[in-house]
N, C-alpha and C positions, 0 to 999 in steps of 0.2 A: 728748822722746826716747822712742821705742818700746821697750818691754821685750819679750823673747822671747814671753812669754805673750800679750801684746797682739797681736803679729804673727800668732801661731797662731790666735787668736780671729778676727782679721780675715780670714784665709785661709779658715777654716771657714765664716764667714758668706758669703763670696763663692761658695764651692762649693755651699752650700745654695740660693743664689739662682739658680744656673744650672739649666736643664732637664737631666734625665737623658739620657744618650746613647741614641739609638735602638738597639734590639737585635733580634736574630733569635731567635725562639722555635721550636725544632725539635720536631715531633711525628711520631714514627715509627709505622708500622703495628704492630699487636700487641694484646695483651689490654688491657682497660679503655680502649679507644679513645674511648668516649663521654666519660668523665670527663676524660681527658687533653686531648682536643681542645677541649672546652668550657672547661676550665680555662685553656688557652692564650688563648682568645678573651677571657676575663675578665681575665686577667693583662696582656694587651697594653696598652701605653700609646701615645699619639699618636706616630706616626713608626715604630712597630715593624712587623716582618714576622713573620707566623705562617707558617712554612714546613712544609707537610704533605708527608711523605715519600712515596715510591712504595709502592704496595701497596693492599690492600683494607681499608677501615675499616668494620667492621660496627657500625652505630649503632642505638640503640633509642629515641632521642628526637631532636627537632629541636635545631638549634644556633642560637645568636644572637650578634650582635655589635652593641654600642652605643657603641664608642669611635671617635672621629674619627681620620682619617689613619692607618689601618691597612691594610696589604697582606696578603691571604690568598693564598698562592702554593703550588701543587702542582708535581709533576714533569711534568705534562702530562695532558690529559684522557683519554689512554689508559693512563696509569700510576698516577695517584692517583685512586682511586675511593671516594667516600663512599656506601656502600650503606645505604639506609633500608628494606630489605626487612623487617627486624625491628622497624620503628618502631611503638611502642605507641600514641602519640597520633595525632591527625589533622592536626597542624599542618604548617608548612613544613619542608623539609629544612634550609634556612639562612635566617634572618631578619636583615636588616641595617637598623638605624635610625639610623645615624651618617653624617656627611659625609666626603667625600674618601677614600672606600674604593676599593681596587682588588682585584678578585677575578679570579684568573687561574690557568690551568693545572691544572684538576682537573675531575672528573666527579661528578655527583649522580645516583644511580639509585633509582628505585622509592620515592620519598617518598609518604607517604599524602596529603599536601596538595600545595601548590605546591613546585616544586623549589627555587628561590631567589627570595625576595621581598625587595625593598628598599622601605621606605616612608619618605617625607620625607628621603631620603638624597641630598643634593645633590652634584653632581660625582662620580658613581659610575661606575666602569669595570668592565664585564664583558668579559674578554678570554680567548680560548681556553678556553671553558667548554663542557662537554657535560652536558645534562640528558636523561635517558632513562627511560622506563618499558619495561622489557625484556620484558613479557608481551604486547606487541602492543596494538592499539587497544581500549580498554575504557572504559566510562562510569565505572568506579571508579578510573581513573587520576587523578592530581592534575590540577587545572584548568590551571595555568600552569607553563611551564618556567622561564623567567626573567621576573620580574614587577616591574619598577620602577614605582612609583606615587607621585603627589604629590611630584614631585621637579623640581628645576631642574638642567639639564645632565646628560644621560645618554648614555653611549657603550656600545653593544653591538657588539662587534667579534670576528669569528672564533668565534661561538657556534653550537653545534649542539643542536637540541631535537627529540626524537622521542617521540611518543605522548601529548601533552597532550590532555586531554578538553575543553579550551576553546581556549587559544591557546599555541602554542609559545613565541614571542617576543612579549611583550605589554608595551606602554608605555601607561600610563593617567594622565590628569589631570596631565600634566607639560608642560614646555616646554624647548626647545633640546635636541633629541634627534638622535642619529645611530645608525642601525642599518645595519651594513655587513659584507660578507665573511662572512655567516652562512648557515646551512642550517637550514630548518624542514621536517621530513619526517614524514609520518604523524600529524599532529595534526588536530584539527578546523579551527582557523584556524592557518595557518602563522605569519604575522607580523600583528600587530594594533596599530594606533595609534588609541587611543580617547580622545576629549575632550582632545586635546593640541594645542599650538601650536608651530609652527616645528620641523619634523622633516624629516630627509633619510633616505630608505630606499633604499640603492643597493648594487649588486654583491652581491646575495644570491641564493640558490637556494631557491625554495619549490616543493616537489614532493611528490606523493602525500599531500597534505592533503585535507580536504574543500574548503576555500577557501584560496587561496594568500596574498594580501596584502589585508587589510581596513583601511579608513580610515573611521572614522565617529564621530559625535557622538550621545550619548544624553541624554535629559532626566533631571531630578531627581538629578543628581550635584553634589557640591560645586564641581567645576570643569567648565564646559561652554563652548561657543562657541569652540572651538579652530579651527585651520586653518593655512594656509601650510605645506602638506605636499608635498614633492617625492618621487615614486616613480620611480626611473630606473635604467636599466642593470641590471635584475634579470632573472633567468631564472625565469619562472613557468610550469612545465610539468607536465602530467599530474597535476593535482590531482583525484584520482579515488577517494578513500577515502570510503566511506559515513559519514554523519554519526553519530558515537557520543557526542555531548554528552548529559549528563543532561537529561531533560525539564524545560522551564522556563528553561533557560539561553538567553541572547540568541543565542548562536551555534548553538543547536539548529535555528534556521531557515535557516542557510546551506545553499544548494543544493549537493549533490555536483556537482563539476565546475565550480567558480567560480574564475576566475583572480584578477582584481583586483576588489574590491568597494568602491565609494565610496557612503556613505550619510549624508545630512544633514550634510555637511561643506562647508567653503568654501575657495576658493583652493587647489585640489589640482591638481598637475601630474603626469600619468602619461606619461612620455616615454622613448623609447629602450629599452623592455623587449622581451624575447623571450617570447611568449605562445603556448602550444600545448597541445593535448591536453585540452581542457576540454569536458565533455559539455554543460554549460549555457551558459557564456559566458566568453570571454576577459576581457572588461571589463563590469562591471555597474554602472550608475549609478542610484541609487534614493533615494526619500524614506523616512523612518521612518514606518511605517504603523500602529503600535500606538497605542491611546488614551493621552493623557498630560495631566497637569494643570500642567505647568511653563509658566507664562505667558511666560517669557523664552526659551523654546526655539524654534529654527527647524528644522522637520523636513525642509526641502528641501535638495537639493544646489545649490551656486551657485559660479559662477566656476571651472569645471572645464575643464582643457585635456587633451586626449588627442592626442598627436602623435608621429610618428617611431617607433612601435612595430612590431615584426615579428610578424605573426599567422600561426599554423599552424592546424591542424584545431580546430574548435570548433563548439558548438551541435548536435552530432549526436544527442544524447539529452537534451534540456533537461528538467531537473527542475522543470517548471512545470505548472500545471493545463492539461490538454490538450496536453502537450508533444509527444507523438507526432504528433498531427494538425497541430500548428503546424510541426514540422520537415518533415512531408510537404508542407505548403503551400508551403514554400520549397525544394522539391527534395531533401529529405533532411536538411537542417541549417539552423538559423536563423543569421542573421549573427552575427559574433563579438563585436559590441558591442551591449549591450542596455541600453536606457533605459526606465524605467517611464513616461515621458511627463509627469511632474510637474515643477513648478518655478514659483516666483514671479517677480517682476520682476528679481530678482538672479541668475537662472539662469545666463546667459552660458556655456552649454555649447558648447565649441568642439572639434570633432573633425576633425583633418586627416589621420588615418590613411587609407590608400587601401583601406578596406573598408567595406561597408554598415553602417548603424546601424539597428537595429530598435527602434521606439518601441512600447510597449504601450498608449500613449494612455490611461493609467489614472489617473483623478483621485484625489487623496488621499482616503482613506476608502472608495473603491469596492472592491468585491470583485474579486479577481483573475479570477474567472470571466467578468466583464463586459468584459475587455480587448478592444480592437479594434486588433490589431497592424498596423503599416504601416512601410515603409521611409521614413526621413527623411534630409534633408540638413541639417546643422547648420552654417550659413554663418558666415563671419567668420574673421579671422586668429586663430591661436593666441595665447593670452595668454602673456606672458613668464614663464619659470620664476622662481619666487621666489628671492631671494638665499639661498645655502646657509648652513647652520649652521656657524659658526666656533667650535669648542670652545676652552676655555682651554688654553694651552700645557702646563700641568701634566697635563691629561688625555691629550693626544696623546703626551706623553713617557712616560706610564705604560703606554700601549698599544704601545710599541715593543718 
């Protein structure tokens, strides 16, 4: 027979065993924003929502989140603004190192380093986020706007990035990626998919960057040999900003007026995009041309499909050695698709767009000044688009 004290003890033990109910932590604009907002991110438990109110938050240091299953939610990217103009250190605006995190409805401005970086953060959602450097294009701007890296399952949806000195929307060394409904404007690289596998990039606008959408693989990184990238139904127009990347940065070599660049990657499909207003090229397909020591690295593009794209004005002022003479030789502008002419036995470059393709006929390791350009036909049916990325239902639900 239970006694009252025994019943109370049993109930107490039961409640201690249950997880605490998820809670919403409200953070309003006002004094001591740095301490209060970082405190909320530390206090948050799995399942909690950190709700950042409308207003401007003047911050002096970067923020960090390392708790799984937390949502950080603002009142909208035009209403909740995290300003790092007074940031003392050189780090990120916000660093996330935990899984199942949702970031939505706020803006990050003028961070000294990257706007928002997530590292090793699986199943992360960036939704309705704006990252901007408000002083225009400068080499001193942060490198990346949104920067998920070394992650599995990444969704970037409804994001706007302006002014990054490397890439506005960057995903690196990751797998199972969707970048959609987003705008990259006034960056060096608008959208960059680097050393990644299985990515869909669609329904985005890349405009007034140096280069619009870049897909490439680099040597000597912990993750390489990516591929299976679909780039489709994007508007890639008027990427006409002079390159302002710091010297030595890999994207410092991106030519002003590049629409889509594919370098040293495999199984890439570029279909159904609108491409126009690019001084150098609407689509550029090239090998990695720098010296490297990575014995497992393949510097060639291979199994590339280009089909169903709409091409506007391109090639009218190519940023290439002898570009003026080259454009003159083709009646004032070079063809809108440019291939460096390299490739091994796996090349399988299929172009079915109804525009000419210019091959530079440039062997790997040769100097660009020795190019012997010629129009080429790349025969063969287009390779089928790779199966699209199917995100976990929890991620799709979080993006609604």
